[in-house]
SEDREN-387262 format. One record per residue (C-alpha): residue in one letter; x, y, z; residue number from 1. Coordinates in steps of 0.1 Angstrom, whole numbers, plus 2048, in hexadecimal, padded with zeros to 3 digits. Layout:
REM SEDREN-387262
{aa=A	east=X	north=Y	up=Z	i=NUM}
...
***
This chain:
REM SEDREN-387262
{aa=M	east=219	north=E38	up=C58	i=1}
{aa=V	east=226	north=E15	up=C4D	i=2}
{aa=F	east=247	north=E07	up=C60	i=3}
{aa=Q	east=260	north=E06	up=C3E	i=4}
{aa=G	east=27F	north=E04	up=C51	i=5}
{aa=E	east=292	north=DDB	up=C59	i=6}
{aa=V	east=290	north=DCB	up=C7B	i=7}
{aa=L	east=2B0	north=DB9	up=C81	i=8}
{aa=P	east=2B1	north=D98	up=C92	i=9}
{aa=V	east=2C1	north=D9F	up=CB5	i=10}
{aa=G	east=2E1	north=D8E	up=CAB	i=11}
{aa=A	east=2E3	north=DA5	up=C8D	i=12}
{aa=L	east=2E0	north=DBF	up=CA7	i=13}
{aa=L	east=2FD	north=DB6	up=CBF	i=14}
{aa=E	east=313	north=DB0	up=CA3	i=15}
{aa=R	east=30C	north=DD3	up=C99	i=16}
{aa=A	east=315	north=DE2	up=CC1	i=17}
{aa=Q	east=332	north=DCB	up=CC0	i=18}
{aa=T	east=341	north=DDC	up=CA2	i=19}
{aa=A	east=334	north=DFF	up=CA3	i=20}
{aa=A	east=34D	north=E1B	up=CB1	i=21}
{aa=A	east=34B	north=E22	up=CD9	i=22}
{aa=H	east=32F	north=E3D	up=CD9	i=23}
{aa=E	east=331	north=E53	up=CF9	i=24}
{aa=L	east=312	north=E59	up=D0B	i=25}
{aa=G	east=30A	north=E7B	up=D16	i=26}
{aa=V	east=323	north=E90	up=D07	i=27}
{aa=G	east=321	north=EB6	up=D13	i=28}
{aa=V	east=2FA	north=EAA	up=D22	i=29}
{aa=G	east=2FC	north=EB0	up=D44	i=30}
{aa=V	east=2E4	north=E9F	up=D5E	i=31}
{aa=R	east=2C4	north=EAD	up=D57	i=32}
{aa=H	east=2B5	north=E9F	up=D76	i=33}
{aa=A	east=2C4	north=E8D	up=D96	i=34}
{aa=A	east=2AA	north=E78	up=DAD	i=35}
{aa=A	east=2B2	north=E8F	up=DCA	i=36}
{aa=D	east=2A9	north=EAF	up=DB4	i=37}
{aa=N	east=287	north=EA4	up=DA9	i=38}
{aa=A	east=27D	north=E93	up=DCC	i=39}
{aa=A	east=283	north=EB8	up=DD8	i=40}
{aa=R	east=26D	north=EC8	up=DB9	i=41}
{aa=C	east=253	north=EAF	up=DC2	i=42}
{aa=A	east=251	north=EB6	up=DE4	i=43}
{aa=V	east=24F	north=EDB	up=DD9	i=44}
{aa=L	east=231	north=ED3	up=DC4	i=45}
{aa=L	east=21F	north=EBE	up=DE0	i=46}
{aa=A	east=224	north=EDD	up=DF2	i=47}
{aa=A	east=212	north=EF1	up=DDD	i=48}
{aa=S	east=1F5	north=ED9	up=DDB	i=49}
{aa=D	east=1FA	north=EC5	up=DB9	i=50}
{aa=S	east=1F7	north=EA4	up=DBB	i=51}
{aa=S	east=20E	north=E89	up=DBE	i=52}
{aa=E	east=205	north=E80	up=D9A	i=53}
{aa=V	east=216	north=E9C	up=D8E	i=54}
{aa=C	east=23A	north=E92	up=DA0	i=55}
{aa=W	east=23C	north=E72	up=D8B	i=56}
{aa=R	east=247	north=E88	up=D6C	i=57}
{aa=Y	east=26B	north=E9D	up=D6B	i=58}
{aa=P	east=25B	north=EBC	up=D74	i=59}
{aa=P	east=270	north=EDC	up=D63	i=60}
{aa=D	east=28F	north=EE8	up=D7A	i=61}
{aa=P	east=280	north=F08	up=D8C	i=62}
{aa=R	east=2A0	north=F17	up=D89	i=63}
***
């Protein structure tokens, strides 16, 4: 598949960003992962003899 869009110069992208309406990030999303939760889950995975490589992914919430 060949890209058929338009590649804009950085100046044009900045202009669009400055003139666009404000966007609220994360409205209604909530926090999905926190460092402390991820570290605790990684400890559980390591205790279950999983490799440390699995801790680099965001594991599913066990709750």
